[in-house]
Phi, psi and omega in degrees: 000129180231171177095187182285161180301143177279171187288308193212145175226130174251131182240123170272112191248127175220115182200143174280353179117199183162221185255129188292334177298325178290321176300318180302318180291318180299315180296320178299319179293313181300316182289344175289336185245345183226137181272336178225134183233131175244129177251126179251125183242094180286333184234277184210137170232096190262161170053242178297336175294328175292319176301317177300311182300321183281002172272354184278160172287330182212143179239134179242128180218176169222191184300334183272338186290152178217137162258185183213172174301152183248015176304126194293145173253132179232159181282128175216123182056038175081009179217160179281133179231151179285113184299318186290338176297319177292316181296315181296320179295320178297316181296321179293316180293320180296320178296318179295325178295318179296328180273355180075024183250015184282129176279168179298318179296319180291325177297319178296321177296318181296322180294332183281342181289130182272119182296326178295320177294320179299321176297319177298321179296318179299318180292325176297319177297314182295326179295315179301316180295315182299317180296317181295319179300315181295310187287318178299315181297318187280324188246300185296324183261014188296330180259010178276097186259326179223152177289150187289321186274309185262354179055043176272138177303134182268125179266168177297324178296322178294320177297316181292322179293319177294319178297322179296320178300315180295315181299315181291325178293316179292340182265010186258101181293338177291334179280319189260339174071339181212134179295333182269007182286131179278142179249121187280168178298324179294318178295319179295321182286313192263334177265313180273349179060039176264140175277115179235132177279127176266108184280002178255007179295161177305134181096351181244024185300320181293317177298316180300317180295319180298315180296314182294317179297317180296315181296317179298321179298314182291318180293326176295320178297317179299316180295316183294322181268000180057047179258146178258346177210154184197139176236127179237125175231174178288348180277327181201163180233000000 
């Protein structure tokens, strides 16, 4: 692909997640070619998929759609593990040690924790937060000019501060309790105060049917061909 960026790209996104560094590269490539990105989530875009979705200018969901917590997953012993679970456990054990309440079993657990790995986990968390702050401020909040209630002009610092609040909330395992927990459109709208377009609202029945039919067709194809990933564009199938 050559030439100047095109106007708009719509992505139907379905993913259980993955590694946020890969998402960072994908978003960088997409933004090199498109000035506006819409992410449509008919089912679920979890973990790193949520980070991907929040890099868009606009997100479309319905009552069935789910995003997820973004506490980072990193590779350990050949599999993805929740980084913040290790960090939180270390902080709890360390606090008990400072208070003199550590049991022998807990002391043995604390000794087994690798400080270099813990540092890596901390950096993974900071990367997820940093990406969301950057992308929300630059894309999702680009047309946020005044506050809704007091109609105060919105500055770049205000956008970044609001993005930071959202990033830290999505990165909080104490709030969601499970990395695999789905976050509904209502929670995103009313708790996180994110603007999400509901494509199943009254008057959008035709759009909703088109999205659902297309998504069902693709997921049926994946199941039938036993594929774990698939990309479909107007250029090729």
